[in-house]
N, C-alpha and C positions, 0 to 999 in steps of 0.2 A: 039797151036792156039795163046797163049799169046806170045810165043817166036817169032812168025812171025811178031808181031806188035812192038817189041822193037826197031828195026831200025827207025821206023817212030817217035816213042816217043823221041828218042835221037836226031833225026833231028829237031824236034819241039823245044826241049830245047835249042839246039844250036842257032836256029834262034831267040828265045826270048832273049838269052844272048847278041847276036850281036846287036840286035835292041835296047836294053837298053843302051849298051855302046855308040851306035851312038847318041841316044837322049841326054845322059848326056854330050857327047862331044860338040854337037851343043849348048846346054844350056850354058856350060862353055865358049864357044867362044863368045856367045852373051853378056854374063855378062862382060867378060874381055874387049870387044870392046867398052863399054860405057865410059871408061876412067874417072870414077868418081874421083874427087879430094879427098884426104884424109881428114878425120875429118868432113865430111858432115853427118848430122844426117838424116836418112831416116824415112819416116812416119811409117814404119813397126816396128820401135824401134831398129833395128840393126844399129850399127855405126862402122866405121873404126877407128883405133887408132888416137888420137889427143886430144887437149885441147880445151874447149868451154867456151864461156861467153855468156849465153843466146842463142840468135839465131846466134851468130857470133863464128867463129873458128879462130885459130891462123894463118891460112894461109890467111885469109881475112883482117886481121888487120895490120896496120903499125907496124914495129918492135918496135918503141918507145912506141906505145900504148900497144903492147903486154906486154912489161916490166911493164908499169904503171898499167895494169889491174891485174897483179899477186898479189893476196892478197887484192885487193880493195873490200871494202864492200859498196855498194851504199846505203844501208839502214841506215848507220851511217853518221851523218853530220860531216863536218870538225871540228877540235878542240873539239872533243867529250870529255866531262869532263875536258876541259881546258879553257872554256870561250865561249862567243857568237861569232858567225860568222858575220863579217861586210859585208854587201851587198850594193854595190853602184849601183844606178839606174839612167838611163837617158831615155828621151822620144823624139821621133820624131812624131809630129802630121802630118800625111799624108793628112788627110781631115776630115772635119766635114760635113757629108752628109746631115743630116736633123736635124732640131730643131722643136719639136712639142710642141705647147702650150696646145693642148688637152690632150696629154699623159704626158706632163711635163717631157720630156726626150730629149736626143740628141744622134745621132749615129756618132761615130768617128772611123777612122782607124788609128792605132798607131803602131809604132815600139818600142817595149819595150826591153831595153838592161839591163842586170844584170851582175854584176862583183863581184866575191868573190875569196878568196885565199884558195886553198886546198893543204896542205903540202904533201899529198899523191901523188900528180900529178907532183911533181918537177922532172925535167930531166935535164941533162947537156946542157949547152948553155948559151949565154948571156941573159940579161933581156928582150930584144926585140924579141928574137927568139920565134916563135910560131908554132903550128901545127893546121891546119884547118882540121877538120874531118867532115864526113857526119852527117847531123842533126839527122839521125836515131840512131846514137850512143848515143843519150841522154838517152836511156834506160840502158846504162852501168854506168852512172854517177849519183852522188847525185846532185839534183837541188832544189832550194828554192820552197816552196809551195805558191807562190805569187798569189793573186786573187784580183778582183775588187769588193768591197762589194756592191756598188750601181748598179752593172750591172744587167740588166733585161734579155738580150740575148747577147751572144758572141760566136765567133767561130774563130778557127785558119785557116788561108788560107792554102790550100793544092794543089794549081795548080802552076806548074806541079807536085811538091812534096810539102810536108809539109814545110812551110816557117819558118824553124829553122836554127840557126847558132850556131855551137860549135867551139870555138877556145881556145886552151890550150897553155899558155905561159910557158917558161922554169922555171919561179919562182913559178909555181903552180897556177897562176891566171887563172881563167876560165871566158870566155866571152860567155854569153848565150843570144841570141837575138830571138825575136818572132815578127811576124806580125799578129796583132789581130784587128778584127772589133767588136765593142761592142756598145750596146744601154744602155746608162747610165742615171739614174734618175737625174733630176735637179729641185729642188723646185723653183718655179717662183712666183713673186709678180706682178700681172697684173693690179693693181689699176691705174697705169699710162699708160697703153697700149693705143696707140702705141708709146708714148714717154717714154717707160720704159727702165730700165737698169737691166739686169739679171747677177747674179754671179753664175756660175756653177763650179763644182769641179770634179776632177778625183782622186780617192783615191786608194792607193795600200796598201794591208795589207798581213800579213802572216797568213795562215789558222791554222796551227797546232803548229808552233814554237813560243813561247812567247819571252819576252825580255831577258830571261836568255839564250836563244838558238841562236837567230839571232838579228841583229841590222840593220835597214834600214837607208840609208842616200842618199842624192842627190850627185852625183859625182862632180858637179861644181856649186851647188847652183841654181840660176835662169837660168844660162846658160845651165843647164842640159836639158832644154826643148827647142826644135827647131821646127820650122814650123809655129808657131802661128803668127809670124810677117808678113809672106808672104801669109797667108791664106785669101781667098776671099769667103765671104758668100753672100747668096741672100738677106736676110733681115737684117743682122747684120754686124757690124764691131767690131773687137776685140779691146777693149779700153786699157786693161792692163792685166797683169798676174804676178803671183809670186808663189813661192813654199814654203812649210812649212813641218817641221818634227814634228810628234805628236805620240800619242799612243792611241790604241783602248782598251777601258776597257770593258770587258765582265765578265760574271759570272765565267768563267773558267780561267781568268787571264788577264794580260796586254800584248798586242801584238803590235809590231811595225807598224807604219802607216806613209805613205808619201802622201801629198796632193798637188795637183796642182789647184790653184784658177785662173780663168780667167773671166773677165768681158766682157759682150756683150752689145753693144749699138745698139738699133733697128734703122734702117734707116726710118725716118718718111716721106720722100718725096713721097714714093709710096702711103701711106695712105692719104696724102694731095691731091694728084691727083685723087685717087680712091674714097675717101669718103668725105673729108672736103670741097673740091671745089664744087662737085655736090650738097651737102646739103646746102651750102651757096647760091648757085645760085637758088635753089628752094625757099629759104626764100625771096630772092630779087624778084623772079617771083611772089610770093604771094602779094607783095606790088603793083604790076601793077594794081590790082583791085581798089586801092584808087583813080586812075585817070579815072576810068570808071564811067559813070553816074549811079546813083542809080536806075534809071528806067530800065537799061539794066540788068534785073534779070538773064536771062540765061547766059550771058557772065561772070558776076561776080561769079555766083554759079559754073560755069564750072571751072574757074580758081582755086577757093578755094578747090573744091572736088578733082580735078586732082592733085594739089600739095600735098594735104594730103595723097592721095593714093600712089603717087610716093615716098613720104618721108617714108611711112610705108614699102614699098618694099625695099628701101635702108637700112633701119634699120635692116630688116630681113636678107638681104644679108651680112651685116657687121658682123653678129654674127655667120655665118656658120662655120668659121674657129677658133672659140674660144670655150673654155669649158663652158658648161651650168652650171655655179656655181653661186649660189646666194651670196657667200661670196665676190665676186669681183664686185664692181661697177667701171667699167673701164672708162678711160677718154673719149674714143670714144663714149661710151654709154651716158655720160653726154652731150657731144656736140650734138649728134643726138637728145637727149631729148630736148635740148634748141631749136634747129631748128624746131622740131615738135611743140613745144609750140608756137613759133612765127607764124608758118604757120597756126596752128589751131586758134590762136588769130586773124589773119587777116580774117579768115572765120567768126568768131564770131563778129568781128567789122562790117562786112557788115550786118549781121543779126540784130545787134543793130541799125545801121544807118537806115536800111530799116524799122524797126519797128517804130523808132521815126518819120520818114518821114510820114508813114501812120497815125500815131497817130496825128501828127501835121495837116495833111490834114483833118482828121476827126474833130478835134477841130475847125479848121477854118470854116468848113461847119456848125458846130453847132452854132458858133458865128454869122455867116451870117443869119442862120435861126432865131436865137433869135432876132437880130436887125430887120429883116424883119417883124417878128410877132409884135414886139413892135411898129414899124412905122404904121403897118396896124391897130393895136388897137388904136393908138393915132390919126390916121387920121379919123376914123369914130366916134370919140367922146366918146369912152368907158372910157378913162381916162380924168378926169376933172382937172382943175387947183387946186392947193393945197389949195388956200384960199376959194374955194367953196365947199370943201369936209369936211364932218364931221369926227370925229375920227373913227366912225365905218365904213365909206364908203370905204376906200381903200381895206379892206379885201373882201368886196363884189365885187368890181371892179376886183380884182385879180382873184376871183373865176370865174367871168363871162369871163374873158380873157382866163382862163384855159379851160373852156368849149368850147370857140370858137376855141382854138388851136386844141382841140381834134376833133371837127367837121371838121376843115379844113384838118386834117390828114387823114380823111376818114376811121377811124378805124384801121389804121396801128399802129404797136407797136413802140413806140418811144424809142430812145436810153437812157439808164439809165443816162449817163452823160448829155444828153440834159435836162432830167428832173431836175437834180441837178442844171444845169445852170439856168433853168427857175425859180426854187425856189430861187436861189441866186439873180436873177434879180428882182423878185417880192419883196423879202425882202429889196433889195436896194431901190426899188421904194417906198416902204412903209416908209423907213427911210427918204427919201428925202421929201416925201409929209408931213410927220409929222413935219418935221423941218420948213416947210413953205417956200415960195419963190421959188418953183420948176417951171421952164418953160420947154417947150418941148426940147430945145437943151441941157439943163443941165441934164435932165433925160436920154436922149440918151447917153450922154458922161459918166454918172455914170454907166449905164448898160454896156457900152463898157469896161470901166475900170475894172468892176467886172469880166466880162468874161475873160479879159486878165489876171487878177490875177489867176483865176482858171486854165487857160491854161498854165500859167508859172509854176504852181506847178506840173502839171501832164505831161508836155512834154518839150522837148528841144526847145528853141526859134528858132534856125536855124539848122535842122538836117544835113545840108551840111557841117557844121563846124566840124562834127565828122571825115569825110574824110579829111578835110583840116588839122586838127591837127594830124591825123594818119600818114600823109605823112612825118612828121618830128619826131614824137614821136617813131614810130616803128624803123626807121633806127638808131636813136640815142641810143635807148635802146639796140638794137642788137649790136651796136659797143661797148657800155660800157660793156656788158656781155662778149663779145669776149676778150676785154682787160683783164678783170679779169680772164677769163678762161686760156689764154695763159700765163699770169704772174704766175698763181698758178702751172700749170703743167710743165712749163719749168724752172722756177726759184726756185721753192721750192722743 
């Protein structure tokens, strides 16, 4: 039974053997048909024979670079244990995109170029011969750890590839260039805003290498910085710039530092048209009320209130783009405060003039009432000639005159100042009568003089003179304050 099945078992074994050979042959053909270059490292961990430097192999590098990379250690700086490395730097300022007074910083795009000499990279050739390699080869070389200490945000441009440049010269000099956009802090003094002048800096320091390891210097002094002369900004103009070499002192040691100083002068023309001219015109508009009659209360009140509200709105709009800091009393705040004071003063001027006018009219009415009462009392014989009156009689006559005035008033409440004027007039009448020789005309004139004296003390003689004087005082005062303002902020 078993012997009859042996041919089938042998046939099955032969079929499995042939099938396995065919599968292995097809697999080998597929693998060999891929044509993988030698030295490529696969993700599975297998690799074909070849020499590698990081992610690069010898077949992907220039022969000169292959020779230079043999035995090269990128973790050791040039001149290790032999002295510091001199690194020359230069800048191209491509643009200054934004200058923010609120955040006190500016955003700039710069081309940073660094040069140093690495004796390990010397290759045969004249001094000007160089090899330009892909920027991604920076991972194979030692490069300085330069950084911007005042940078808030920065990034390296990577469209379409990372904006790096590596160039190696035959004498071992390495040129390394980057395109960077950074937001850099700038301490600003806004006390003279918008007539201010700001000095900002761009600092370059070494992060880990101190002065015993690397030394920074500008390759050509002030000429190492390009682009600032032709730069055009929205609100500023670049007044001047210069470079300096310094050192940064920290707890961990002294580090090399290069500084670019550049002065920015703000263009004040925009603010003159946007803020100074409108506020000045509002002050002039408030003076129009001086030529309007004091009886036109709605017109003058409307002009005063409208100019005050408009000036308030202008002051709020001028502060929207500035930091809300109490430590800065800016020049524009001072001018807007001056304009608001003059506008509010014009409104108060009308209030005072109108009050004096009403007061003057009230006193004139009281004076006429007093003279009328005196004439009426003199006409009916209540007041006798002084030579016919005994010393005690004037008081009685005055009391009878007071009673008559109260009866004529019909019980209405009299003005307090009217009572004071009546008392003053009675006292004046008593003095005249006691002195003797008082006739009717003299008594009337003395009463009138006394009432005028009292009116002169408590009121302006002519309230319309307030407007007349304001027409010249307000413009002259505003002109004088403007002269002082512009002399202080422009010349000092």
